[in-house]
Backbone as ProteinMPNN parsed JSONL, in Angstrom:
{"seq_chain_A": "XXXXXXXXXXXXXXXXXXXXXXXXXXXXXXXXXXXXXXXXXXXXXXXXXXXXXXXXXXXXXXXXXXXXXXXXXXXXXXXXXXXXXXXXXXXXXXXXXXXXXXXXXXXXXXXXXXXXXXXXXXXXXXXXXXXXXX", "coords_chain_A": {"N_chain_A": [[0.837, -1.188, 0.0], [0.35, 2.325, -0.493], [2.774, 4.459, 0.886], [2.73, 7.133, 1.626], [4.834, 8.753, 0.879], [5.704, 11.082, -1.61], [5.809, 10.005, -4.599], [4.731, 9.843, -7.52], [4.801, 8.055, -9.704], [5.528, 5.607, -8.467], [3.326, 5.344, -6.823], [1.275, 5.027, -8.707], [2.107, 2.633, -9.835], [1.811, 0.912, -7.646], [-0.958, 1.129, -7.402], [-1.698, -0.132, -9.795], [-0.792, -2.733, -9.255], [-2.528, -3.43, -7.188], [-4.905, -3.42, -8.631], [-4.434, -5.582, -10.338], [-4.546, -7.645, -8.483], [-7.221, -7.448, -7.683], [-8.495, -8.076, -10.109], [-7.666, -10.713, -10.365], [-9.096, -11.886, -8.34], [-11.694, -11.898, -9.099], [-14.774, -13.607, -9.954], [-14.774, -16.72, -11.793], [-16.514, -16.409, -14.115], [-18.526, -15.586, -16.991], [-19.115, -12.813, -16.869], [-17.317, -12.039, -14.82], [-14.817, -12.645, -16.002], [-14.869, -10.938, -18.227], [-14.979, -8.374, -17.01], [-12.609, -8.514, -15.55], [-10.656, -8.535, -17.601], [-11.108, -6.006, -18.742], [-10.688, -4.2, -16.575], [-8.081, -4.797, -15.941], [-6.724, -3.834, -18.183], [-7.388, -1.039, -18.245], [-6.762, -0.251, -15.613], [-4.067, -0.747, -15.199], [-2.716, 0.665, -17.1], [-2.417, 3.375, -16.54], [-0.114, 3.852, -14.992], [1.916, 3.229, -16.818], [1.387, 5.116, -18.828], [1.823, 7.471, -17.402], [4.546, 7.182, -16.907], [5.449, 7.397, -19.547], [4.775, 10.051, -20.0], [6.682, 11.337, -18.489], [8.855, 11.373, -20.12], [8.149, 13.135, -22.072], [8.115, 14.903, -25.161], [7.355, 17.479, -25.528], [5.417, 20.15, -24.056], [2.777, 19.886, -24.87], [2.751, 17.19, -25.612], [3.26, 16.038, -23.116], [0.922, 16.831, -21.697], [-0.99, 15.504, -23.262], [-0.347, 12.766, -22.811], [-0.732, 12.562, -20.04], [-3.438, 13.128, -19.954], [-4.43, 10.844, -21.219], [-3.781, 8.937, -19.278], [-5.484, 9.861, -17.26], [-7.998, 9.398, -18.467], [-8.004, 6.596, -18.551], [-7.912, 6.028, -15.806], [-10.369, 7.042, -15.013], [-12.067, 5.296, -16.359], [-11.371, 2.94, -15.038], [-12.37, 3.504, -12.502], [-15.123, 3.35, -12.98], [-15.368, 0.597, -13.593], [-14.602, -0.47, -11.108], [-16.697, 0.458, -9.513], [-18.805, -0.952, -10.666], [-18.058, -3.564, -9.999], [-18.325, -3.425, -7.202], [-21.085, -2.803, -6.938], [-22.26, -5.029, -8.161], [-21.527, -6.947, -6.426], [-19.323, -8.634, -6.768], [-16.944, -9.149, -5.497], [-16.164, -10.106, -2.246], [-14.827, -8.589, -0.306], [-15.487, -5.605, 0.335], [-14.329, -3.452, 1.638], [-11.659, -3.335, 0.799], [-12.049, -2.59, -1.842], [-13.228, -0.09, -1.5], [-11.11, 1.431, -0.457], [-9.456, 1.339, -2.641], [-10.984, 2.687, -4.539], [-10.917, 5.186, -3.335], [-8.179, 5.793, -3.536], [-8.011, 5.835, -6.301], [-9.563, 8.121, -6.882], [-7.918, 10.043, -5.657], [-5.492, 9.956, -7.165], [-6.483, 10.67, -9.633], [-7.205, 13.323, -9.093], [-4.677, 14.451, -8.598], [-3.373, 14.103, -11.082], [-5.094, 15.547, -12.729], [-4.728, 18.124, -11.725], [-2.074, 18.44, -12.421], [-2.247, 18.581, -15.221], [-3.726, 20.956, -15.438], [-1.851, 22.76, -14.347], [0.284, 22.504, -16.165], [-0.916, 23.503, -18.484], [-1.472, 26.128, -17.666], [1.119, 27.053, -17.243], [2.029, 26.872, -19.822], [0.787, 28.975, -21.073], [2.117, 31.034, -19.819], [4.664, 30.606, -20.607], [6.464, 29.009, -19.173], [8.63, 26.243, -18.142], [7.895, 22.67, -18.573], [5.836, 21.402, -16.056], [6.111, 18.939, -13.675], [4.997, 16.428, -11.38], [6.877, 15.904, -8.375], [9.604, 13.581, -8.197], [11.045, 10.926, -6.409], [14.477, 10.333, -5.57], [16.161, 7.635, -7.065]], "CA_chain_A": [[0.0, 0.0, 0.0], [1.075, 3.586, -0.611], [3.324, 4.82, 2.199], [2.623, 8.548, 1.899], [5.915, 9.466, 0.213], [5.163, 11.535, -2.881], [6.413, 9.568, -5.844], [3.505, 9.492, -8.229], [4.982, 6.841, -10.508], [5.429, 4.463, -7.553], [1.935, 5.28, -6.374], [0.495, 4.458, -9.803], [2.5, 1.222, -9.955], [1.132, 0.208, -6.553], [-2.366, 1.082, -7.795], [-1.806, -1.178, -10.824], [-0.638, -4.024, -8.575], [-3.79, -3.688, -6.486], [-5.895, -3.751, -9.657], [-4.123, -6.947, -10.773], [-5.059, -8.532, -7.432], [-8.684, -7.423, -7.78], [-8.869, -8.844, -11.308], [-7.434, -12.123, -10.074], [-10.075, -12.401, -7.372], [-13.046, -11.9, -9.676], [-15.239, -14.973, -10.203], [-14.506, -17.293, -13.104], [-17.766, -16.433, -14.862], [-18.432, -14.751, -18.183], [-19.051, -11.418, -16.418], [-16.072, -11.855, -14.085], [-13.705, -12.638, -16.953], [-14.965, -9.717, -19.029], [-14.595, -7.238, -16.177], [-11.184, -8.668, -15.235], [-9.877, -8.086, -18.759], [-11.278, -4.557, -18.901], [-10.061, -3.448, -15.484], [-6.631, -4.988, -16.071], [-6.239, -2.929, -19.224], [-7.484, 0.37, -17.847], [-6.176, -0.002, -14.297], [-2.605, -0.842, -15.202], [-2.12, 1.535, -18.116], [-2.131, 4.729, -16.058], [1.295, 3.923, -14.575], [2.741, 3.262, -18.031], [1.178, 6.404, -19.491], [2.512, 8.479, -16.61], [5.964, 7.01, -17.209], [5.661, 7.98, -20.872], [4.683, 11.512, -19.875], [7.935, 11.828, -17.92], [9.783, 11.571, -21.228], [7.435, 13.881, -23.113], [8.95, 15.734, -26.025], [6.869, 18.857, -25.461], [4.354, 20.34, -23.074], [1.557, 19.313, -25.45], [2.899, 15.735, -25.508], [3.086, 15.746, -21.694], [-0.505, 16.969, -21.381], [-1.699, 14.436, -23.962], [-0.114, 11.486, -22.127], [-1.394, 12.625, -18.731], [-4.883, 13.024, -20.202], [-4.713, 9.43, -21.479], [-3.767, 8.288, -17.962], [-6.737, 10.264, -16.6], [-9.096, 8.683, -19.123], [-7.948, 5.204, -18.103], [-8.279, 5.998, -14.391], [-11.831, 7.234, -14.923], [-12.681, 4.024, -16.762], [-11.128, 2.002, -13.941], [-13.315, 3.84, -11.435], [-16.429, 2.797, -13.36], [-15.316, -0.858, -13.404], [-14.611, -0.742, -9.665], [-18.064, 0.682, -9.028], [-19.607, -2.082, -11.15], [-17.69, -4.715, -9.166], [-18.947, -3.221, -5.892], [-22.552, -2.895, -7.051], [-22.652, -6.395, -8.517], [-21.113, -7.84, -5.34], [-18.449, -9.658, -7.347], [-15.863, -9.428, -4.538], [-16.744, -10.0, -0.906], [-14.12, -7.603, 0.505], [-15.833, -4.262, -0.14], [-13.401, -2.489, 2.241], [-10.507, -3.25, -0.108], [-12.475, -1.834, -3.023], [-13.454, 1.304, -1.113], [-9.815, 2.11, -0.371], [-8.964, 1.442, -4.016], [-11.746, 3.79, -5.135], [-10.383, 6.431, -2.754], [-6.879, 6.024, -4.165], [-8.311, 6.207, -7.684], [-9.965, 9.532, -6.861], [-6.776, 10.882, -5.308], [-4.543, 10.084, -8.273], [-7.165, 11.467, -10.663], [-7.074, 14.729, -8.692], [-3.285, 14.864, -8.78], [-3.082, 14.211, -12.514], [-5.891, 16.652, -13.266], [-4.034, 19.35, -11.321], [-0.85, 18.498, -13.222], [-2.65, 19.075, -16.543], [-4.056, 22.379, -15.273], [-0.605, 23.502, -14.14], [1.024, 22.518, -17.433], [-1.604, 24.425, -19.392], [-1.265, 27.483, -17.161], [2.519, 27.39, -17.511], [2.17, 27.024, -21.273], [0.37, 30.347, -21.375], [3.112, 31.979, -19.299], [5.951, 30.289, -21.21], [7.347, 28.294, -18.259], [8.977, 24.864, -18.489], [6.914, 21.649, -18.213], [5.754, 21.134, -14.626], [5.786, 17.549, -13.39], [5.068, 16.123, -9.959], [8.219, 15.52, -7.899], [9.952, 12.166, -8.139], [12.114, 10.686, -5.445], [15.716, 9.803, -6.137], [16.186, 6.171, -7.021]], "C_chain_A": [[0.878, 1.247, 0.0], [1.505, 4.075, 0.767], [3.297, 6.308, 2.51], [3.723, 9.375, 1.268], [5.416, 9.851, -1.179], [6.065, 11.146, -4.04], [5.252, 9.015, -6.647], [3.655, 8.235, -9.073], [4.877, 5.593, -9.636], [3.992, 4.27, -7.073], [1.049, 4.655, -7.453], [0.852, 2.994, -10.047], [1.813, 0.403, -8.874], [-0.374, 0.084, -6.842], [-2.579, -0.038, -8.817], [-1.696, -2.569, -10.206], [-1.927, -4.393, -7.843], [-4.897, -4.061, -7.466], [-5.689, -5.181, -10.149], [-4.689, -7.947, -9.766], [-6.586, -8.589, -7.457], [-9.132, -8.274, -8.965], [-8.714, -10.341, -11.061], [-8.428, -12.719, -9.106], [-11.511, -12.371, -7.89], [-13.466, -13.332, -9.991], [-14.942, -15.421, -11.636], [-15.831, -17.531, -13.842], [-17.572, -15.573, -16.103], [-18.284, -13.279, -17.792], [-17.731, -11.138, -15.709], [-14.87, -11.783, -15.002], [-13.691, -11.365, -17.786], [-14.476, -8.501, -18.232], [-13.113, -7.312, -15.821], [-10.318, -8.165, -16.385], [-9.929, -6.563, -18.906], [-10.537, -3.772, -17.826], [-8.547, -3.633, -15.486], [-6.051, -4.002, -17.078], [-6.237, -1.484, -18.727], [-6.724, 0.663, -16.558], [-4.668, -0.097, -14.227], [-1.961, 0.148, -16.168], [-1.779, 2.928, -17.61], [-0.677, 4.881, -15.609], [2.204, 4.023, -15.792], [2.599, 4.601, -18.759], [1.844, 7.535, -18.725], [4.021, 8.402, -16.861], [6.319, 7.599, -18.566], [5.646, 9.504, -20.8], [5.977, 12.097, -19.322], [8.989, 12.075, -18.997], [9.171, 12.355, -22.368], [8.38, 14.795, -23.88], [8.536, 17.196, -26.012], [5.808, 18.941, -24.377], [3.051, 19.714, -23.579], [1.593, 17.792, -25.366], [2.698, 15.285, -24.064], [1.602, 15.76, -21.324], [-1.293, 15.831, -22.019], [-1.557, 13.1, -23.222], [-0.767, 11.454, -20.746], [-2.909, 12.503, -18.914], [-5.291, 11.591, -20.538], [-4.746, 8.67, -20.155], [-5.045, 8.617, -17.192], [-7.936, 9.506, -17.163], [-9.157, 7.232, -18.635], [-8.328, 5.073, -16.629], [-9.786, 6.185, -14.197], [-12.567, 5.956, -15.324], [-12.527, 2.993, -15.646], [-12.109, 2.243, -12.802], [-14.703, 3.266, -11.739], [-16.445, 1.285, -13.159], [-15.32, -1.222, -11.926], [-16.006, -0.571, -9.083], [-18.996, -0.449, -9.468], [-19.332, -3.318, -10.299], [-18.363, -4.618, -7.799], [-20.449, -3.453, -5.976], [-23.036, -4.294, -7.359], [-22.26, -7.393, -7.436], [-20.181, -8.946, -5.818], [-17.266, -10.018, -6.458], [-16.422, -9.176, -3.147], [-16.091, -8.917, -0.047], [-14.348, -6.191, -0.034], [-14.897, -3.202, 0.439], [-12.192, -2.262, 1.35], [-10.865, -2.395, -1.318], [-12.721, -0.371, -2.689], [-12.136, 2.072, -1.011], [-9.197, 2.273, -1.761], [-9.693, 2.558, -4.765], [-11.245, 5.14, -4.609], [-9.036, 6.777, -3.395], [-7.068, 6.455, -5.62], [-8.68, 7.684, -7.758], [-8.781, 10.454, -6.579], [-5.798, 11.04, -6.467], [-5.174, 10.816, -9.457], [-6.998, 12.95, -10.343], [-5.661, 15.256, -8.931], [-2.972, 15.056, -10.261], [-3.86, 15.349, -13.159], [-5.206, 17.983, -12.952], [-2.745, 19.532, -12.124], [-1.135, 19.02, -14.628], [-2.971, 20.561, -16.465], [-2.8, 23.229, -15.139], [0.191, 23.605, -15.435], [0.392, 23.482, -18.422], [-1.398, 25.876, -18.969], [0.158, 27.948, -17.467], [2.778, 27.586, -19.003], [1.828, 28.451, -21.688], [1.41, 31.361, -20.913], [4.518, 31.691, -19.831], [6.929, 29.565, -20.31], [7.62, 26.886, -18.766], [7.879, 23.921, -18.035], [6.994, 21.367, -16.722], [5.315, 19.7, -14.419], [5.818, 17.347, -11.891], [6.469, 15.64, -9.596], [8.384, 14.021, -7.917], [11.061, 12.006, -7.127], [13.345, 10.15, -6.159], [15.71, 8.289, -6.011], [17.604, 5.67, -6.982]], "O_chain_A": [[2.024, 1.207, 0.449], [0.706, 4.103, 1.703], [3.793, 6.718, 3.559], [3.57, 10.588, 1.13], [4.776, 9.044, -1.853], [6.978, 11.886, -4.407], [4.846, 7.866, -6.474], [2.727, 7.43, -9.149], [4.215, 4.627, -10.015], [3.52, 3.141, -6.941], [0.173, 3.846, -7.148], [-0.011, 2.202, -10.424], [1.29, -0.677, -9.149], [-0.982, -0.947, -6.556], [-3.537, -0.804, -8.709], [-2.427, -3.481, -10.594], [-2.36, -5.545, -7.882], [-5.731, -4.917, -7.17], [-6.658, -5.912, -10.354], [-5.247, -8.974, -10.152], [-7.174, -9.655, -7.273], [-10.04, -9.095, -8.838], [-9.542, -11.138, -11.501], [-8.587, -13.938, -9.055], [-12.436, -12.776, -7.186], [-12.618, -14.181, -10.265], [-14.871, -14.609, -12.559], [-16.212, -18.662, -14.146], [-16.548, -14.903, -16.239], [-17.425, -12.579, -18.327], [-17.094, -10.116, -15.964], [-13.99, -10.945, -14.803], [-12.634, -10.781, -18.024], [-13.669, -7.707, -18.717], [-12.432, -6.287, -15.792], [-9.348, -7.443, -16.158], [-8.911, -5.92, -19.163], [-9.843, -2.8, -18.124], [-7.81, -2.734, -15.081], [-5.001, -3.406, -16.837], [-5.217, -0.797, -18.782], [-6.107, 1.721, -16.432], [-4.054, 0.42, -13.293], [-0.769, 0.434, -16.051], [-0.931, 3.6, -18.196], [-0.072, 5.932, -15.824], [3.152, 4.808, -15.801], [3.586, 5.152, -19.249], [2.376, 8.464, -19.334], [4.687, 9.426, -17.01], [7.367, 8.227, -18.721], [6.433, 10.165, -21.479], [6.334, 13.228, -19.649], [9.9, 12.881, -18.813], [9.623, 12.253, -23.508], [9.31, 15.376, -23.321], [9.298, 18.059, -26.445], [5.359, 17.923, -23.849], [2.314, 19.093, -22.813], [0.572, 17.167, -25.077], [2.045, 14.272, -23.812], [1.094, 14.819, -20.715], [-2.174, 15.256, -21.38], [-2.543, 12.388, -23.032], [-1.298, 10.423, -20.335], [-3.581, 11.849, -18.117], [-6.389, 11.166, -20.178], [-5.636, 7.85, -19.932], [-5.622, 7.743, -16.544], [-8.787, 9.031, -16.411], [-10.233, 6.711, -18.344], [-8.993, 4.111, -16.245], [-10.393, 5.562, -13.327], [-13.564, 5.582, -14.706], [-13.467, 2.255, -15.349], [-12.621, 1.295, -12.206], [-15.374, 2.754, -10.843], [-17.409, 0.74, -12.622], [-15.977, -2.185, -11.53], [-16.442, -1.37, -8.255], [-19.879, -0.854, -8.712], [-20.258, -4.036, -9.922], [-18.905, -5.602, -7.296], [-21.016, -4.207, -5.185], [-24.093, -4.711, -6.885], [-22.623, -8.567, -7.519], [-20.246, -10.072, -5.325], [-16.651, -11.069, -6.638], [-17.072, -8.16, -2.901], [-16.737, -8.379, 0.852], [-13.517, -5.65, -0.762], [-14.684, -2.164, -0.187], [-11.751, -1.127, 1.168], [-10.065, -1.571, -1.76], [-12.45, 0.502, -3.513], [-12.053, 3.227, -1.429], [-8.49, 3.248, -2.016], [-9.078, 3.291, -5.54], [-11.162, 6.113, -5.359], [-8.792, 7.93, -3.752], [-6.363, 7.339, -6.107], [-8.164, 8.414, -8.604], [-8.655, 11.517, -7.187], [-5.323, 12.146, -6.726], [-4.478, 11.506, -10.201], [-6.683, 13.744, -11.229], [-5.48, 16.375, -9.411], [-2.373, 16.06, -10.647], [-3.342, 16.04, -14.036], [-5.115, 18.86, -13.811], [-2.376, 20.655, -12.465], [-0.36, 19.809, -15.168], [-2.545, 21.339, -17.319], [-2.697, 24.295, -15.746], [0.713, 24.67, -15.763], [1.1, 24.202, -19.124], [-1.175, 26.748, -19.808], [0.377, 29.082, -17.893], [3.643, 28.37, -19.394], [2.49, 29.048, -22.537], [1.574, 32.416, -21.527], [5.456, 32.435, -19.545], [8.116, 29.499, -20.63], [6.956, 26.392, -19.678], [7.031, 24.29, -17.222], [8.073, 21.124, -16.183], [4.272, 19.284, -14.923], [6.579, 18.016, -11.193], [7.16, 15.04, -10.419], [7.433, 13.275, -7.683], [11.927, 12.873, -7.009], [13.24, 9.576, -7.243], [15.308, 7.736, -4.988], [17.831, 4.461, -6.942]]}, "name": "protein", "num_of_chains": 1, "seq": "XXXXXXXXXXXXXXXXXXXXXXXXXXXXXXXXXXXXXXXXXXXXXXXXXXXXXXXXXXXXXXXXXXXXXXXXXXXXXXXXXXXXXXXXXXXXXXXXXXXXXXXXXXXXXXXXXXXXXXXXXXXXXXXXXXXXXX"}
C-alpha cells in the first residue's frame, strides 16, 4: 500500500498491482472474466502512461499522455463501481480504499494538466510532480 511518500509513478505502480489482485479475485464467470480483462487494461495503463509523460517531447505531448492516464483511471473507477454494485468481490473495504486512491490520483493528474496548461500560457517549463531519487 502507498506509504505517503510523494512519488507518483510508484503510487500508480502500486495502484496497478492492487488492480491486478482485484482482477485475479473476480469470479470465473463470463461477467467476471470480461470485467477482469477490462479493469486490467485500464487499471494498469495509467502507470505506463505516466511514465511515458515523464519523457514527453513537449508540453503538449506531456498533457496528452497525462490526459490518457486520466481517461484510463476514470474508466477504472467505473469498473470498480460495477464490481462493488454487482457484489463480485466479498471484501468491499478493499475496493473502497482502491476507489479512494483512484480519486486521489485522478485529482493529482488533473491538477498536473491544469498547471502545465497554465505554464504554457506563461511560457514556463513543463511542470511535473516531484519524483524521489532512485
